[in-house]
N, C-alpha and C positions, 0 to 999 in steps of 0.2 A: 549316295549322294542325295537320292529322293528323300530318305529316312531321315537324313539332315535339315533338308528344307523343310519336311514336314512337322518335325519336332521344333524347331526354330518358329514355324509359323504358329503352332499350339503354343508355346510358350509366350510370344508376341501376344496373341489373343488373351491367355490367362493374365500377363501383366496389365493389359489394358483393362480388362474386367476388375481386377483388384484394385486398380487405381481409379476406375470409374465409380467403384464402390464403397470409395473413401472420400472423406473431406479433410484436406491436409491444413493444419495450422502449426505453429512454431512457438518456441518460447524460448528467450534468451537471459538466462539467469544467471546470478553467482552462486556456486554452490562449493567453490574452494579457494576463494580468495578473502580479504577481511569482510566481517561481518557474514560469512557463509552460512552460519547457523540459522540466519533468518532465511537466507536464500533456499537452503534446502528444504525447510518446511514450506514455503513458498510452492515450490516445485511438487512437494508430497500432494498438498492441497490441489493443486492443479490438475496432476495426473489423477489422484483419485476419484477427483470429480468426473472427469472425460471417461474413465474406466466406468463410472456408475452409469452415465448418461449411455455409455453402450452397451452394456451387460444388462441394466436394467430398463432402459428406455428405447433400447434398440437404434441409437444414434439419433442423426436428426435427417430428416425427409428420407428415411429409410437405408440412410449410408451411415454407417461408422465413421467416427472421428479418429483421425489419424493426428496424435499430437507426437511431435518431437521436439524434446528439451534439450539445449545444451548449455554447456557452463563457459562463462566468459571471463570468470575469475575476478571479476570487479575490474577488468581491464578494457576501457574504452575502445583500443583499437581490435582488439579481439573481437569485442561485440560488435563492432562494423562489420568485420569481416561474415560473422554469422548472419547478420542482418540481410547483408548484400546476397548470401547465398540461398536465403529463405524467399527472398524478392525474386530472384531469378529463377527459383524452383515455383513461384507463384502461388504461393500458399493462400487459402482463403483469408487468412486474419493472422497476426501476429503479437505479441507480447514481450515486452521489455522490461527492464528492471531498475535501474539507478536512475538517477535524476540526469546525471552527465551523460550516458549513453541515451536517454531519452530526448534530450535536446539535439546532439550530434546525429541522431538517425533519422530525425525530420526530412532533411532532404533527400534521402535515398528512400525512404518509403513514401514521401511525396512523387518525386520521380517515377516509382514504379506501381504507386496507386494501392498500396496494401495496408488497410485500416489495422492500426496499431495501438493498443492498450497497454499502459506502462505501470508497472507496479507503485515506482515512486511517483508522488503526487506533486513534484516542484513544479511551481507555478510558471517558471520559464519556459517549462515544455510545451505550455499553451498560448506563447506570445505568438503573434501573427506572422505568418500565415498558420492555421492550425488544423488545414485539411487532413485528413486521415489518422491524426493524432489524438488518442484518448485517456482520459483518467478513471477510474470507477468512480471515485467521489470527491469532496471538497480538496483544493490544493491546501499545502503549509499556510497559504493565507488564514484558509480556515480555522486551523489550530491555533495560528496565533491570536486572531480575535478572539476565539474561544476561551482561551488560557487566561489572557488579559482581562476580557470581561468577568470572568469567575473571580479572577484576584479582586478585582475594583470592588465585586460584589460582595466579598467576603472580609474586606479589609477595614480593619476598626482604627478610630483616630482621624483627627482633623486634616493632617498631613497628606499628600499624595503616597499612593504606595510606592515604594522603592523595589524596581526590578532589574535584574543582572540576566544576562544572557550568557550561555555556556554552549559553544557551538564548536563542531568541525569547524576547518578551514578550508572545506572544497564546497563545491556547487549545493550539494544538499544541505550541510551545516549553515550555509548562509540565506537558505530559502526564508527562514524566520525573521533576519535582521529589518529589512525594511519594512514589511508590515507590523511587525512590532513596533517599531518606532513611530510608524504612522499611525496606529492605533492609541499608542500612549499620548502622543501629542493633542488628539483630538479629544481622549477621554480622560485627561488629569492623572496620568501614570508617569511617573518617572524613571526612564530607564537610565540606571546608574552605571553601567558598564556593559562591555561587551566582551568576552574572552575566548577568542578562539583557538584552536589546536589540531594539530594533525591526528589523523584517526589511530596510528601507532603509537599515541602518548600511552604511557605506562602510570604517570602519576601525574595529578591535577592538584596539586596543593597549590602550587604556585597562583594558578588561574582561581581557585576558591579564594584564597586569602585576598587576591584582589580585589574581589567582588565583596567579601566581608568587610573590608577597610571602606568600600567604597559605600557600604551601609546597605546593601541589597537584602531586603527581607523575604524575598521569593527569588527563586532561582528558575530560570526558564530555560529547557536544554533542548537542544536538535542533535542529537547524539545516538548511535545505535546501542542497544541492551549492553554489551561489554563496558562500552564508555559510560554508561550510567551507574553501572556498579564502580567503577573506577573513581567517578566522581562523589558518589557517597561515601567512600572509603576516605577520600580524601578529605571531606566535609568532616567527619568523625576525626581525622589526625590533627584539624584545627579548632576541633570545638566550634563547627558553625551550624547552630540549630534553626535551620530555617525550611520552610516546605520547598520540595522540588517537585517542578511539573516539565512535563516531557511531551512530545507528539506522540502520536498513535502508534510510533514505530519503537516504543521504548521497551518493548518485551519480547522474549521470544523462549522455547522451552529450556534451554541452557542458561537464561538470565536467572531463573528461580532457583537451579541447582547454586549457581553462585552469589545467589543473594541472601541466603538463609544468614538471619543476625544483621543484614545490614541493612535491609529494605525497611523495615519496621515499620513505623506508621507515618511515613514523612513522603511518600510518593505519590504523584498523581499525574495523570495524561490526560488528553483528547481522545477519546475513542467513539466514532460515530457508528460502530457495529452494536449487532444484537450480543447480549452477553446471556450464560447458561439460564440465570434467574427470569430472563424476560418471557420463557418459555413459548417464542413464535414458532411458526412452520417451518422457519429457517435454522432456528438450533435444533428442531427434532431431525431435522435433513443432516445438520453438522454430526448431531451424534449418531446416526445412521453411517455415516461415511467412517466415523471412528471404530464403529462395532464392527463393520464390515472388512475395513482395511488396516485398522490397527498400527496406522502410522504415526500418530500420538495416542495419549492415554487420557487427555482429558480437551478442556478449552485451551486454545492457543492463537493468539491474534496473528502469527505468520501464516499458520495453516488454513485460519480464518480467510485471510486476504489470497490465498491461492484458490480456496472454492469460489469465492465471488469473483475472480478474474474469469476464473473458467465458466461461472454461469453466464456472465455478461456475453463472453463468448459464443456459447452456445446459443443464448438468446438471441443473439445477431445473426446467427448461420439460420436458426429458426424462421425468423422474419423474412429474411432473404429468399429461402425458399419458397414462402407463403405467397410474398410479395412477386417474386421475379421467376421463380422456378429454378433457380440454381444456386449456384454458390461461388460466383464470380466477384472477386474483391470488390469492385466498383460496386456492385450490387449489394454485397455485406455493408460496406460504408454506407450506402443510402438507408439500408435496414438499421443502423445505427442511430443516423440522424432524424430518424422517425420514432424513436425512444420517448415515449411521454407517460413520466410518472410509473416506468415499470416495476412492478412488484417483484420482489426476489423473497419472498415470505419473510420480510422483518430482517432477513441477516445483515441488510446494510439499508439506507432510506432508499425510497423510491428514486430510479436515476431516469433522467432525461436529457437526452442530446438534440441538440438542433444544429443547424448549417452553423450558426455563429457561436455557439457555446457547447465543448466538449467535456466539461467540467464533470457532470455526473449528478451532483447534488451539492448543497451547501449547508448542511444540518449539522450539529455537533452536539457531544456531551461530555462533561466531565466526569473520569470516575478515579476512584484510588485504588492502587495496586497493594497487594497482600502477598505477603512471603509463602502464603500456601498455592499460589497460581491462581486464587480468586479477585474478583474485581467486585468494587462497591460504588453504584452510580452516586455523583455527588451534585448532580444537576438533572435536570429533562432534557429531553432532547430539544435544542434550540438553535435558529438561526441568528448568529450574533449581530448586534447592531437593530436589533426588530425589537426590541423590549421583551422577548419571550423567555429569557432566563429564569428559573426557579431553582434556588438553593434549597438543595434537600439536605446536605451536611456541609461542616466547614473542616477544615484541618483542625485537630486540637490542639 
């Protein structure tokens, strides 16, 4: 009996020591549902950077980071269960994935006071109250303004540019509707049609034909990579030859396999991150992670976002330890709100959070997407509406 008590006591001490020696964080990501190829590489980037922090940097504050990633299969009820469980376990910080989950997660994370950063940057996530909810960079308002500002800058002729919107009929898809209409009204752009469709739609010929008949000279999309391919195929079927623009969520590794002979020279997107040719310290780190962990073979925007979300979480934990000597969620939150032009090696624009603004940054650039999985800058980095845009190239 005494042996049992002694063994139990030793086990309890061991478990307590292990727990004390780790900083627990969580991530709820779609890895098996629709658009899971995007989520899978988010998870890989997130996990690889945390491995790097533990293996190369020795963790934060002398403690290893214990990251748990769970799959919610793009199902909000499933995601909410995971979020609630993480909150009850009192992780130091949490990451969530889609716009819908981010919106519905807010009451839970605000009740438990767990700082949470969302992969999707739907602006409704930051409707008041914004407490404990963060985005890594500008919302889809940024994408909407930037794409339309670029279209305005390259448009030829005296008439207003005619733009059609092509989006999913869900919370994510609709994020570009209002900001696009708002910007268009103020800046002399004609939104001639908005076509919505369910994510599972396999033929977009009808939607593209309506935009063509409406006279849209440019198509602005808020759909994930597989949907972009579907849209381009439909454009070929109906002989619709216009430039297509997407938000920064337009590509993933599978996208380029599916897009051979389809992407050609007609696809562009807003992307506020570094590109390989920028050769910033952040790109060098990205390449080191690719070489070390081999999760991807080159530059990928979904893997990139996994890395930057993990970097922001690590920085928040570091600052919390320096400021308060611990990783309590409320102190991690205070650390986040102390961010002022935090530099992440140029991998993303400098990040600033305040008590009243959890957006991160509001800087954009337009890039062209090529079939060989490379990207060409079409503009400088600019803040839409500030007169900063410089057109480097225009669609042919």
